[in-house]
C-alpha positions in Angstrom: 230.1 -84.1 -30.3 227.0 -86.1 -29.3 226.6 -88.9 -31.9 226.9 -92.3 -31.0 228.9 -93.4 -33.9 229.5 -96.7 -32.9 232.8 -98.0 -34.3 233.4 -95.2 -37.3 236.3 -94.9 -39.6 238.1 -91.9 -38.7 239.7 -90.2 -41.9 242.6 -87.5 -41.0 242.7 -85.7 -44.5 246.2 -84.3 -45.4 247.1 -80.4 -46.4 246.5 -78.1 -43.5 246.5 -79.4 -40.1 243.2 -79.4 -38.2 242.1 -77.8 -35.4 244.0 -79.3 -32.3 240.3 -79.6 -30.5 239.6 -82.5 -32.9 241.1 -84.8 -30.8 237.7 -84.0 -28.6 235.4 -84.5 -31.2 236.9 -88.1 -32.3 234.8 -91.0 -31.4 236.5 -94.3 -29.7 237.0 -97.2 -30.3 237.3 -96.2 -34.1 240.0 -97.3 -36.8 241.7 -94.4 -38.0 242.9 -93.8 -41.6 245.2 -91.8 -42.1 245.0 -89.5 -45.9 248.8 -88.8 -46.8 250.6 -85.8 -44.4 247.3 -86.3 -42.4 249.6 -88.7 -40.8 251.5 -85.8 -39.3 248.4 -84.3 -38.2 247.5 -87.6 -36.9 250.4 -88.4 -34.7 249.8 -84.5 -33.8 246.5 -85.3 -32.2 248.5 -88.4 -30.4 246.1 -90.7 -32.9 247.9 -94.1 -33.6 246.4 -94.8 -37.3 245.4 -98.1 -38.9 246.4 -97.1 -42.1 247.9 -94.9 -44.6 246.8 -94.3 -47.9 248.0 -92.1 -50.8 250.7 -91.2 -53.2 252.9 -90.0 -50.0 254.1 -87.3 -51.4 253.4 -84.9 -49.1 253.7 -86.9 -45.3 256.9 -86.0 -43.6 259.6 -88.6 -44.1 260.1 -88.4 -40.2 256.5 -89.5 -40.0 256.8 -92.1 -43.4 259.7 -93.4 -40.9 257.8 -94.1 -38.3 254.7 -95.1 -40.2 257.1 -98.5 -41.1 258.7 -98.5 -37.6 255.3 -99.2 -36.3 254.2 -101.3 -39.0 251.1 -99.5 -40.2 249.9 -100.5 -42.6 250.7 -98.5 -46.4 248.6 -98.1 -49.4 250.6 -96.3 -51.7 249.2 -95.0 -54.8 251.2 -93.5 -58.2 250.7 -89.7 -58.4 248.7 -89.9 -61.8 245.3 -91.8 -61.0 241.9 -90.7 -61.5 241.1 -89.6 -57.6 242.2 -87.9 -55.4 244.0 -89.7 -51.8 240.6 -88.9 -50.0 238.4 -90.2 -52.4 240.9 -93.9 -51.8 240.3 -93.4 -49.0 236.9 -93.5 -48.5 236.7 -95.9 -51.0 238.6 -98.2 -48.6 236.4 -97.1 -45.9 233.2 -98.0 -46.7 234.2 -101.6 -46.8 235.1 -101.3 -43.3 232.0 -99.2 -42.0 228.4 -97.7 -42.5 229.9 -94.5 -40.2 232.2 -91.6 -41.5 233.7 -89.2 -39.3 236.2 -87.0 -41.2 238.9 -84.8 -39.3 240.5 -81.7 -41.8 241.0 -78.0 -42.1 238.8 -75.1 -43.5 241.8 -73.4 -44.9 244.1 -74.1 -47.4 242.8 -74.9 -51.1 239.5 -74.3 -51.4 239.2 -76.7 -54.6 240.8 -79.4 -52.6 238.1 -78.5 -49.3 235.2 -78.0 -52.0 236.2 -81.6 -53.5 236.0 -83.4 -49.6 232.7 -81.7 -49.4 231.3 -82.6 -52.6 232.8 -86.0 -52.0 231.0 -86.7 -48.6 227.4 -85.0 -50.1 228.2 -88.0 -52.7 228.8 -91.0 -50.4 226.1 -89.8 -47.4 223.8 -92.0 -49.2 225.3 -94.9 -48.5 226.1 -94.6 -45.3 224.4 -95.1 -42.2 225.9 -91.7 -40.8 228.3 -89.3 -42.3 230.2 -86.8 -40.2 232.6 -84.2 -40.8 235.0 -81.5 -39.1 236.6 -79.2 -40.8 238.4 -76.0 -39.3 235.9 -75.1 -36.8 232.7 -76.5 -38.9 230.6 -79.2 -38.5 229.4 -81.0 -41.2 226.1 -83.8 -41.0 225.4 -85.3 -44.3 221.8 -86.7 -44.4 219.5 -89.0 -46.9 217.4 -90.0 -44.6 217.1 -88.5 -40.9 219.7 -86.8 -38.5 219.9 -85.8 -35.0 221.9 -82.1 -35.2 223.4 -81.4 -31.7 223.4 -77.4 -30.4 226.7 -78.2 -28.7 228.3 -78.7 -32.1 227.1 -74.8 -32.7 223.8 -73.2 -32.5 223.7 -71.6 -36.2 223.0 -74.2 -38.7 222.9 -73.5 -42.4 221.0 -76.0 -44.4 222.3 -76.6 -48.2 221.7 -79.3 -50.9 224.1 -81.2 -52.0 224.4 -82.3 -55.7 220.8 -81.6 -56.9 217.5 -81.3 -55.9 216.9 -82.1 -51.8 212.3 -82.9 -51.5 211.0 -83.4 -48.5 213.4 -81.5 -46.3 211.8 -81.2 -42.4 213.7 -79.4 -39.4 212.5 -79.9 -35.9 213.8 -78.0 -33.0 215.0 -75.1 -35.0 214.3 -71.0 -34.6 212.3 -71.7 -38.9 211.0 -75.1 -38.9 210.1 -76.7 -42.5 207.8 -79.4 -43.2 208.3 -81.1 -46.0 210.0 -78.3 -48.6 212.1 -78.6 -51.6 215.9 -77.1 -51.7 217.4 -76.6 -54.9 220.8 -76.7 -55.6 222.5 -73.5 -55.0 219.5 -71.9 -52.8 220.3 -70.0 -49.6 217.0 -70.7 -48.3 218.4 -72.8 -45.3 221.0 -70.4 -44.7 222.3 -69.2 -40.7 219.2 -71.3 -39.0 219.1 -72.2 -35.2 218.9 -74.7 -33.0 216.2 -74.1 -30.0 216.3 -77.5 -28.1 219.6 -79.5 -27.6 218.7 -81.9 -30.5 217.6 -80.6 -33.7 215.8 -83.4 -36.2 216.7 -82.6 -40.4 214.9 -85.3 -42.4 214.7 -85.8 -45.9 212.3 -87.7 -48.3 214.8 -87.5 -51.7 218.2 -85.7 -52.5 221.3 -85.0 -49.7 221.8 -82.2 -47.5 224.0 -80.9 -45.4 224.2 -79.2 -42.3 226.5 -76.9 -41.8 227.6 -75.9 -37.8 230.4 -73.1 -38.2 231.1 -72.1 -35.2 231.9 -75.7 -33.2 235.3 -75.7 -31.9 
């Protein structure tokens, strides 16, 4: 990763463990939030979270004991709630920084993976930068202008998130665009390629996700 995220919030998701190389992508300094069993993943990555959040139904007993022993803050919620643990972490993160980086897996339950991606697409317009590494796939969510780096993966697919994205422009790619309209569900942006070390993507309205599937 080449982005200068300037002290972001890093959210470590629960569910299956992230790729072991994820630690190489985590910016420092950062505020680290562990989502439920994400605490165990954070420990495996040798991270010390600043906060544990969730209903705590999947964290290991050893992990929970360690958190309490270390005096790490815990925000516990009931099992029956209107938001996922990940969304609760997003809400909290927005009160700390306008820069977000999410670590998680691309395996496990597809509905939960889809929920993470959809939630990040929804929150991107209120953030200065929004990135995720889910398994070996790197995501950049864009509602204005963002750089996309070749060293995060040369192949890049671009999709609209949650609605129509207008004024989509790509520079530094094999197939460049100027002022294009991306419709929801369209594969118009599938399998492009960054030719330069840094590509630039801009959007005049809406949100797109730049997806680099071969990052780690």
